[in-house]
Wavefront OBJ file of the C-alpha trace (Angstrom):
o trace
v -50.701 55.226 -32.400
v -50.704 56.881 -35.842
v -49.655 54.948 -38.957
v -46.477 56.875 -39.552
v -45.223 56.293 -36.008
v -46.232 52.588 -36.110
v -44.324 52.136 -39.412
v -41.207 53.764 -37.941
v -41.510 51.582 -34.793
v -41.852 48.452 -36.977
v -38.746 49.363 -38.878
v -36.869 49.818 -35.589
v -37.954 46.385 -34.389
v -36.854 44.767 -37.723
v -33.403 46.236 -37.371
v -32.958 45.423 -33.695
v -33.960 41.807 -34.433
v -30.960 41.687 -36.830
v -28.295 42.851 -34.368
v -25.837 39.859 -34.165
v -25.006 38.157 -30.856
v -21.907 39.853 -29.417
v -22.477 43.140 -31.235
v -24.297 46.409 -30.483
v -25.922 49.125 -32.557
v -26.568 52.781 -31.664
v -29.889 54.532 -31.374
v -28.699 56.991 -33.950
v -27.550 54.434 -36.521
v -30.921 52.694 -36.185
v -32.783 55.976 -36.687
v -30.695 56.831 -39.720
v -31.534 53.508 -41.403
v -35.135 54.120 -40.533
v -34.974 57.417 -42.448
v -34.723 60.015 -39.716
v -31.170 60.393 -38.211
v -32.479 62.948 -35.670
v -34.940 60.352 -34.277
v -32.561 58.529 -31.956
v -34.834 59.302 -28.956
v -37.782 57.907 -30.840
v -35.831 54.673 -31.336
v -35.487 54.595 -27.526
v -39.246 55.092 -27.073
v -39.922 52.308 -29.484
v -37.598 49.983 -27.590
v -39.229 50.870 -24.257
v -42.438 49.459 -25.661
v -40.813 46.259 -26.817
v -39.703 45.006 -23.434
v -41.667 41.804 -23.550
v -41.116 40.965 -27.199
v -37.912 38.950 -27.030
v -36.009 41.464 -29.120
v -32.398 41.975 -28.174
v -33.045 45.543 -26.994
v -30.036 45.262 -24.654
v -27.850 45.446 -27.699
v -28.767 49.084 -28.420
v -26.421 51.715 -26.837
v -25.960 55.486 -27.242
v -23.333 56.978 -29.612
v -20.636 56.698 -26.979
v -21.408 53.065 -26.068
v -23.075 54.067 -22.826
v -26.011 51.966 -21.536
v -28.593 54.765 -21.381
v -31.447 52.346 -21.575
v -30.339 50.297 -18.562
v -33.078 51.596 -16.280
v -35.784 50.041 -18.497
v -34.579 46.508 -17.686
v -35.840 46.487 -14.109
v -32.433 46.202 -12.463
v -29.740 48.602 -13.633
v -27.183 45.754 -13.976
v -29.214 43.464 -16.228
v -28.294 45.223 -19.474
v -24.630 45.122 -18.792
v -24.785 41.591 -17.528
v -26.555 40.450 -20.767
v -23.872 42.179 -22.901
v -20.979 40.771 -20.902
v -22.558 37.279 -21.218
v -22.191 37.812 -24.961
v -18.504 38.569 -24.591
v -18.878 42.337 -25.059
v -16.237 44.368 -23.222
v -16.386 47.782 -21.612
v -13.899 50.626 -21.200
v -13.001 52.224 -17.861
v -15.998 54.553 -18.107
v -18.408 51.636 -18.421
v -19.072 52.101 -22.136
v -19.048 49.356 -24.746
v -15.834 49.441 -26.798
v -17.572 50.491 -30.033
v -14.428 50.144 -32.163
v -14.670 46.410 -31.457
v -18.383 45.615 -31.073
v -20.327 48.203 -33.161
v -22.625 46.684 -35.771
v -23.857 49.050 -38.498
v -27.357 48.181 -39.856
v -27.871 48.124 -43.584
v -30.401 50.436 -45.200
v -33.724 49.094 -46.049
v -34.104 48.109 -49.722
v -36.916 49.836 -51.450
v -39.426 47.442 -52.964
v -39.914 47.690 -56.687
v -43.498 48.505 -57.616
v -45.100 46.036 -59.996
v -46.115 47.485 -63.280
v -49.839 47.188 -63.843
v -50.697 46.458 -67.454
l 1 2 3 4 5 6 7 8 9 10 11 12 13 14 15 16 17 18 19 20 21 22 23 24 25 26 27 28 29 30 31 32 33 34 35 36 37 38 39 40 41 42 43 44 45 46 47 48 49 50 51 52 53 54 55 56 57 58 59 60 61 62 63 64 65 66 67 68 69 70 71 72 73 74 75 76 77 78 79 80 81 82 83 84 85 86 87 88 89 90 91 92 93 94 95 96 97 98 99 100 101 102 103 104 105 106 107 108 109 110 111 112 113 114 115 116 117
């Protein structure tokens, strides 16, 4: 994996680790905080590779609140069951009610470079 892609994936993992219990984030919001709003699918690829890490990947949904990553959990109901166990509610179309449960990640703070003297 090239360094740029690895750095992006590492930023995705740091953000996903911060999603609070009982909240969800969208692929696009995570991509935007990582610096590339159009990289929502790349966020999904990063999460597909993080299945065994213990990260709360089940808390990442698409921009409509749909569980587009559900097939990567082995059983198509696991993702929904995990979210429901955290008290997250769904609308009639099976989407998370984003108005109530959406968490927006904060941008990364840029590190200040130390002045060499």
